[in-house]
C-alpha positions in Angstrom: 12.3 96.1 85.7 9.0 94.7 87.1 10.9 92.7 89.7 12.7 95.9 90.8 9.4 97.7 91.1 7.8 94.9 93.1 10.8 94.7 95.4 10.8 98.4 96.2 7.1 99.4 96.0 5.6 96.7 98.1 7.6 97.3 101.3 7.2 101.1 100.9 3.4 100.8 100.4 3.0 98.4 103.4 5.1 100.7 105.6 3.8 104.1 104.7 0.2 103.5 103.7 -1.4 105.4 106.7 -4.9 105.3 105.3 -5.0 101.5 105.3 -7.1 99.5 107.9 -6.8 95.7 108.1 -4.6 95.9 104.9 -7.4 97.7 103.0 -7.7 101.4 102.2 -10.4 103.2 104.1 -11.3 105.0 100.9 -10.9 103.4 97.5 -11.5 105.8 94.6 -9.9 103.6 92.0 -7.4 106.3 91.2 -4.5 105.0 93.2 -1.8 104.5 90.7 -0.1 101.8 92.7 -3.2 99.5 92.5 -3.1 99.6 88.7 0.7 99.3 88.7 0.5 96.2 90.8 -2.2 94.7 88.6 0.0 95.4 85.6 3.1 93.8 87.2 1.1 90.7 88.2 -0.1 90.4 84.6 3.4 90.7 83.2 4.6 88.0 85.7 1.8 85.8 84.4 3.0 86.4 80.8 6.5 85.6 81.9 5.4 82.2 83.2 3.9 81.4 79.8 7.1 82.6 78.0 9.4 80.5 80.2 7.3 77.4 79.5 8.2 77.9 75.8 11.8 79.0 76.2 14.5 76.5 75.1 17.5 75.9 77.3 21.0 74.3 77.0 21.4 71.0 78.7 23.9 71.5 81.5 26.0 68.4 80.7 25.8 68.0 76.9 25.5 71.8 76.0 22.8 70.8 73.5 19.9 73.1 72.9 16.7 71.4 74.3 13.6 72.6 72.6 11.2 69.8 73.5 8.3 71.4 75.3 7.8 68.5 77.7 11.4 68.7 78.8 11.2 72.5 79.1 8.1 72.2 81.2 9.5 69.5 83.4 12.6 71.5 84.1 10.7 74.7 84.8 8.2 72.9 87.1 11.2 71.5 89.1 12.9 74.8 89.4 11.3 78.3 89.7 7.7 77.6 88.7 6.3 77.7 92.3 8.1 80.9 93.1 7.0 82.5 89.9 3.4 81.4 90.4 3.3 82.9 93.9 4.7 86.2 92.7 2.2 86.3 89.9 -0.9 85.9 92.0 -2.9 89.2 91.7 -3.6 89.8 95.4 -4.9 93.3 94.8 -7.7 91.9 92.6 -8.4 89.0 94.8 -8.7 91.2 98.0 -10.6 94.0 96.3 -14.1 92.6 97.1 -13.0 92.0 100.7 -11.6 95.5 101.0 -14.7 97.1 99.5 -16.9 95.2 102.0 -14.6 96.3 104.9 -14.7 99.9 103.8 -18.5 99.9 103.4 -19.0 98.2 106.8 -16.8 100.8 108.7 -13.6 98.7 108.7 -12.9 97.0 112.0 -9.7 97.9 113.9 -6.7 95.8 113.1 -6.4 92.6 115.1 -2.7 93.5 115.7 -3.7 96.7 117.6 -5.6 97.2 120.9 -6.6 100.3 122.7 -3.1 100.5 124.3 -1.1 100.1 121.1 0.4 97.2 119.2 0.0 93.7 120.7 3.1 92.3 122.2 2.8 89.0 120.4 6.5 88.4 120.2 7.5 89.3 123.8 8.4 86.4 126.0 6.7 85.6 129.3 7.4 87.9 132.2 8.3 86.9 135.6 
């Protein structure tokens, strides 16, 4: 359920958050439900990492239940640990001080925008 929320809410927020400048909201009142929802989802993903480190698995060849914590940890570290760790990083909390300083300092315009519109960073050379 949390993965479903993250997969849908993040692109929608990034696409339609018109009040954001440089990835930060121009006004932060602390009442945005998505901020708290993202923090909750990140916390649940962190708990999931702890649970997976303690979850036994069936050995693929012998079909014997492996409950040794060292083997469980080694298997998890070789498989989905890095992906799970990256998804559990609470970026909203990490970027909050930066965003508050940007808002209080009259946030600068986005580096991807100039006075004529979006930069054409991906357009090939002309001529």
